C-alpha distance (Angstrom), angle and dihedral (degrees) to the residues before:
residue distance angle dihedral
M1 . . .
T2 3.79 . .
G3 3.78 113.4 .
R4 3.80 134.9 -176.6
V5 3.78 124.0 -112.5
D6 3.83 121.8 -156.2
A7 3.79 113.8 -123.1
A8 3.84 94.3 -145.7
A9 3.82 116.0 103.5
R10 3.81 90.1 10.9
T11 3.80 123.2 177.7
T12 3.80 128.0 -170.2
Y13 3.81 111.6 -135.3
L14 3.75 115.3 -152.9
L15 3.81 108.2 -159.0
V16 3.81 109.3 -166.4
D17 3.85 122.2 -162.4
G18 3.80 92.9 -166.5
E19 3.80 94.4 178.7
N20 3.77 92.2 55.4
I21 3.83 93.7 49.2
D22 3.82 92.0 45.8
A23 3.79 92.7 48.3
T24 3.79 93.2 47.5
L25 3.80 91.4 46.8
G26 3.82 90.9 49.6
V27 3.77 103.5 38.7
S28 3.77 104.2 28.9
V29 3.84 104.3 29.0
L30 3.82 107.9 27.7
G31 3.80 101.4 20.2
R32 3.84 90.1 -136.5
R33 3.78 141.4 54.8
P34 3.86 109.2 -62.0
Q35 3.80 118.5 -113.9
P36 3.82 114.8 -127.3
E37 3.85 91.3 -105.1
E38 3.84 89.5 53.8
R39 3.76 95.6 56.2
P40 3.83 122.5 97.8
R41 3.78 120.2 -82.8
W42 3.76 94.8 -122.3
G43 3.81 93.7 -165.4
K44 3.80 89.2 63.2
L45 3.78 88.8 59.7
L46 3.81 92.1 53.8
D47 3.80 90.1 48.6
H48 3.83 92.0 47.3
A49 3.80 91.9 52.0
A50 3.79 93.6 48.0
E51 3.80 94.5 46.0
N52 3.82 96.6 44.4
W53 3.79 101.0 36.8
G54 3.79 99.3 39.5
N55 3.81 96.7 -140.5
P56 3.80 134.8 102.7
V57 3.83 107.6 -86.5
S58 3.81 125.6 -135.4
G59 3.83 107.8 -165.0
L60 3.75 114.4 -159.9
F61 3.83 113.5 -171.5
F62 3.83 111.2 -163.4
L63 3.77 118.0 -158.5
A64 3.78 135.3 170.5
V65 3.81 113.7 -129.6
G66 3.77 136.3 179.2
D67 3.75 122.9 -143.5
S68 3.79 94.4 -47.8
L69 3.75 130.9 59.5
P70 3.84 117.6 -126.3
V71 3.78 89.4 -124.2
G72 3.79 98.0 -177.2
F73 3.79 93.9 51.5
V74 3.83 93.7 43.9
Q75 3.81 91.2 49.5
A76 3.85 89.3 49.3
L77 3.80 91.4 51.1
T78 3.79 92.4 47.6
A79 3.79 91.9 48.7
I80 3.82 92.9 55.9
G81 3.76 92.6 47.1
Y82 3.81 108.8 -91.6
R83 3.77 126.5 127.4
P84 3.84 104.9 -133.7
V85 3.78 115.0 -141.0
P86 3.84 106.7 -162.6
L87 3.80 112.1 -168.4
R88 3.75 137.6 -175.8
G89 3.76 135.1 178.0
E90 3.81 141.0 86.0
G91 3.75 122.2 -35.7
K92 3.78 130.0 5.6
V93 3.79 95.6 -24.4
V94 3.83 94.9 174.9
D95 3.80 91.8 51.6
I96 3.81 91.9 46.6
A97 3.80 91.9 50.0
I98 3.81 94.2 47.6
Q99 3.78 90.8 47.5
R100 3.78 91.3 51.5
T101 3.83 91.9 46.0
A102 3.83 91.2 50.3
E103 3.80 89.9 50.8
A104 3.79 92.0 49.3
L105 3.81 89.7 51.5
Q106 3.79 92.5 56.6
D107 3.86 93.9 88.2
R108 3.82 95.8 39.8
P109 3.81 128.6 89.8
A110 3.77 92.8 -109.9
D111 3.74 141.9 128.7
V112 3.81 115.1 -141.1
I113 3.79 132.6 -146.8
L114 3.83 115.8 -172.8
V115 3.78 115.7 -158.8
S116 3.76 102.5 -157.3
H117 3.85 142.3 85.7
D118 3.85 92.9 -141.2
A119 3.79 122.7 125.2
D120 3.82 89.8 -152.3
F121 3.80 87.8 89.6
V122 3.81 98.2 55.2
P123 3.83 97.1 106.5
Q124 3.79 94.2 48.6
M125 3.81 96.0 42.8
S126 3.80 91.2 45.8
A127 3.78 90.1 54.3
L128 3.78 92.6 46.5
A129 3.82 93.2 46.1
G130 3.81 89.8 48.8
T131 3.80 92.4 60.2
E132 3.80 112.3 102.9
G133 3.75 113.5 -116.7
R134 3.82 96.1 15.9
R135 3.78 122.1 117.9
T136 3.87 116.9 -146.3
A137 3.76 133.1 -178.9
L138 3.78 145.7 171.1
V139 3.77 122.2 -134.9
G140 3.77 124.0 -162.7
F141 3.81 137.9 75.6
Q142 3.80 103.8 -30.1
E143 3.80 95.2 -144.4
F144 3.82 90.7 59.2
F145 3.85 100.4 47.5
S146 3.78 108.4 119.6
G147 3.75 113.6 -103.3
E148 3.81 89.3 -122.1
L149 3.78 92.9 56.2
R150 3.81 90.7 43.7
G151 3.77 89.1 53.6
I152 3.82 96.9 58.0
P153 3.84 108.0 115.8
G154 3.83 113.2 -118.4
I155 3.79 98.1 11.7
E156 3.81 115.5 131.3
M157 3.83 122.4 -136.7
I158 3.79 117.6 -139.6
D159 3.78 121.4 -176.4
L160 3.79 114.3 -138.1
E161 3.81 92.7 -147.0
Y162 3.83 105.1 32.1
D163 3.80 101.9 33.3
V164 3.83 102.8 28.2
S165 3.84 97.8 31.4
A166 3.78 88.5 -142.9
F167 3.79 96.5 158.7
N168 3.78 131.9 76.0
G169 3.79 92.3 -129.1
P170 3.79 142.0 -1.3
L171 3.77 119.4 -59.1
P172 3.82 122.5 -135.9
R173 3.82 94.7 -107.4
I174 3.76 131.1 149.2
R175 3.80 109.6 -148.3
I176 3.77 139.1 166.3
I177 3.77 108.7 -96.9
D178 3.80 122.9 -152.0
I179 3.82 107.1 -128.9
D180 3.77 90.7 -124.3
E181 3.87 88.8 60.4
F182 3.82 96.6 42.5
D183 3.79 113.4 123.7
P184 3.82 112.4 -174.7
L185 3.82 89.7 -160.4
E186 3.80 88.0 72.2
F187 3.80 88.7 64.3
I188 3.80 106.3 35.8
């Protein structure tokens, strides 16, 4: 059922599936495990969301952990403004937590940005995008968004490298280029 969300007191929730982004960067873009300097500058994503969506941003960074907390990484996320959500348990704990969070946001006056390529979030993002007055988006590498996520009506696509500029330098990606954006100097 499509509902209506009041625009007053609106927050943008940034739901980060860090494992998915790291795996896609490593396997599909670089072909190897990313070095620390090759990983996204997560603070740039918070800034991009705040500047372009005009709302306060609540960044939730979901991560699967074992018996010990990756203290340095958690402290770094906290320092740049994220709220780390360390999870453990059976199954895809990060996916389960993001799904539950997206469902909980359905009745709140909130915009939602999902940072993942994973089709596991299609039902929740479809429901959120189907709510009148709510803005929704996907952030990642556009060529790797699942077709199901890409097919959700009304959802925006934001490229982590090209739109957010979240990396220190260009990544070795092959992407479809709109002819109006084609620069031959990039290739010669």
